[in-house]
N, C-alpha and C positions, 0 to 999 in steps of 0.2 A: 504493500500500500504506500510505499515511499515515493514511487514514481520517479526514481532516480535522484531524489533530493537528499541533501545531507540532514536537513531539519524540516520538520513538518509543523506548520502553525495552523490551527483550525479556529474558525470564528463562527459562533452562532449569534444571529441578530434577532432580537425579540422586538417586533414592531406591532405586537398585539395578538400573536397567535395564542392558542390555548396553552396553558402552563405545562400540560402533559407533553405536548409536542416539543417545547423548548427543553424540558427535562430529558426526553428521549434523545433528541439531537445532541445535547450536551454530553450525555452518557456515552453515546457512540463516538463522538469526536474525541473525548478524553482517552479512549482506548487506542486511538490512531495517531496520537500527536506527541510532540515534544513540548509545545506551548499551546495552551487553549485559552480562548477568551469568549465568554458569553456576555454579550452587550445588551443592556436594557435601553432600547432606542425609542420606546413608546412615547415619552413626552416630547422629545425632539421631533419625532415623526409627526405627531399630531399638531404640535404648536407651530412648527416651521413649514410643514407641507400640507397636511390634510385641511387645516383651517383655511389656509390661503386658497386651496383648490375649491373648497366649498363656497367661499366668498366669490370666487371667479366663476362659479357654476361649472367647474371642471368635471365633466363626467363623460362616459362613453356608454351608450346604450342604456342610460339610466343608472349606471353604477359609478360610484366615486372611483377615481383612478388610484386606488390604494397600492396595488402591486406595482404599477408602473412608477409611482412616486417613491416607493420604498427602495427600488433598485439603485438609483444613484446615491442615496444616503448610505446604504450598506456598502457599496463600492468605495465611497469616500472613507468610511471607517476602516475598511480592510486595508486601504492604501496607508492610512495613518498607522495602523498596527504594523504593517510590513515595513514602513520606514523606521519605526521605533525599534524593530527587531533586525534591521539591516537585511531584510529579505527581498527576494524577487517576487513580484506579485504573480501568482498563478492561482487560477480558480478552478477547482475540480468539483463544483457542485452547481446545480441548476444548469443553465445554458452556458457552457464553457466559453464559447465565442462571445456571446452577448456580454457577460460579466467581465471577461478578460479585456475586451475592448474598452469598456467603460472604466475599468480600473486603471488601465494604461493612460487613458485620456485624462482622468481625474488626477492621477499621479503627476502628470506633466503640468496640469493647471496649478497644482499646489507647490511645485518645486520652483 
């Protein structure tokens, strides 16, 4: 499960999922990793993104754009952790291409 890496860093981001899902993901991640971070991003997600989206009537097909808004926030936090750990950003969860591209772009924006 190391995918050719010297160190593995895992991140679980809680943006409001059920506690059981966060606990399960954290438990699995801790068995695979050298460094693990579980981030509580609920307040930041709601205050900085969801509220603004609702005010702007941001929706798609009648649904608030929760998942779409969460992805850049999660990518930003992963880049911050990667930088603090002197790591190369690699994403092996969700859509690898989608998150890797966002993480690389966000990393460049913050450097």
